[in-house]
C-alpha angles and dihedrals in degrees: 000000000000095000089063091064124087093234126039120215088254092053091050092051092049089050098046106038096065091048092050092047091048092051092047093047093049091051094048094044090049089056092048090048091053092048091052093050090047088065089066092065144271094288090056097049091045091051093049092047093050096045093043089058086065095038093053091054091054097041092048088054091053090047091051092050090050091049090050090054091046090058089061092047093049092050092051089049090051087050088050090234101141094171094058090041090057092046092052091048091053091050092048090056093044097048098042092042091051094046092048092052091052091048091049093051092049092048092050094047095046098030099119098039090047094051092045092048093053101032102021095138097060124108119273093246091054092047092050091051090046092053091051094046094046092051094060097037091051088055088057095056097092091049096050088045092052091046090052090049093049094043091050091051090052092048090050088062093046095257103131097145093071097057090043092054092048090048092051093052092043093052092049090049090050094051093046090046090051091052093049099043099036101039102020102041097021092228095149118198091351088061091051091049094047090050089052091048093052093048091050092049087052092051094050096046094048095047093046090049092049091052088062093061121100122228093078134086094244119049121174123192138158095041093181090058094058112119126191120271098195095194091056092042089053089056092048093049091043089061098033103045097060090049090047091052090048092051093045093049089051091055092045089051090053090052091049091050091048090057089054093048090050088069091064098069138253097298093054093045092052092046093049093047093053092043090053091053093048094044091052091051092052091060100041095100093049092048089053088055089050092053091050090047090065090062093046096049092042092055093044092053092043087056090050093246103134097163089052088057090053090048094053094047089056093044096048091044087060090051091047092051091055091050091045093052091048091047093051093049093048092049091049091051093049099040096091095047090047093052090050094047089045090056093236118173116252094252093051092044091051092051091047093050091049093051094045090050091057092043090052090056101039105034098065089051102051112008100077096059090049095058121011102058088048090063090059094044091051088054086059090055096259092133102129094056090049091049095049094044095047096045096046094044093048097049097039101040108017100038105027094042090047092052092045093050096045103036100025104039100020101244118164124235089300085079088073092059095045086057090046093050090050091050093049092047096049093043091048092052093049095046092046090054090046092049094051092044089063090215088127088067092063095076121102115213101170 
């Protein structure tokens, strides 16, 4: 009966809806942000695109570290050990804050050499804009890292509404700031970056303040008095680093694939860019369920209820599949109007429609098994297996097959998605076998 389970259906809905809404909002606001910068000119949008390829790598690493720490928090909460939960939360903030400061200092010191090493062939106007944009976004790294840490701690204790509310206000601030600084003060990419910096400072300060308030299992105060607990930090990094490597490899793979697509001409590049945006949107709801699943599984395992963890992975996979199917259908319906509103040329729009049609058919069949169960297994501490499987599958099937099809056989941009489908299928088979083997339950996190 339902009352025997750790989470009621109502509790699950209250946990998941804010996470899903936050993910959807971030994706939509990111698209609006890009459209606003594109009005500045081609040099500006090129600079933002290039620098963001570095920023995403770094920010994904912070997010993975925060998620690793949140696994520990959620298991202590499931164990009803508030003291250890508080200790782990303090160490998450200390370790991620310290790492982000070091990364920021290195990025600021080596900003120009780094950009010239990676993007040395770009025009001088693009490079100048890139240097300006990278300077301000690098300053924001500690704040986005601290927000991720705080938001993950809140999610670990089932509070997903708080991070969502902060994210909503922050995104609105960012868009308004862009409008004022880009169009009002004509500050170009610097205006966009400063707006991002201010919104991230806001996020960090609000989340850190909210963690000080009573009425919640984990309360963190006196941030300046936090001292390192190396044993706890080792646990956090042991869970966070493999996930960070997995996320970073994924972003590197995307960059490598983009370089292959760039050989196909302007029409293919435009089609692939739009298809990427639309494909990401179709899976936002399911990814939100996956993020929530980490809290659910973590608390189940902290309470010593392993079979309950298995039950919820199956249950939330079913929820995610429904959202994924709905997302794919919605994206398919709106693809043609979006290509028209976006002013895409007929050739690019045709390529985009073809790729989205295939994605609509294939993604609901194979994508879910490649991603959602892995969130739950990571919450059990099975992070190294996930990292190795994801990295090998991505480079062997997604990247190598993509390069072979496009450069070897002469496929168009559809070659990218054939490689992607192969990656999803292989990863889904491996993770399904791993899930049913129950070996992921043998790890001990706390």
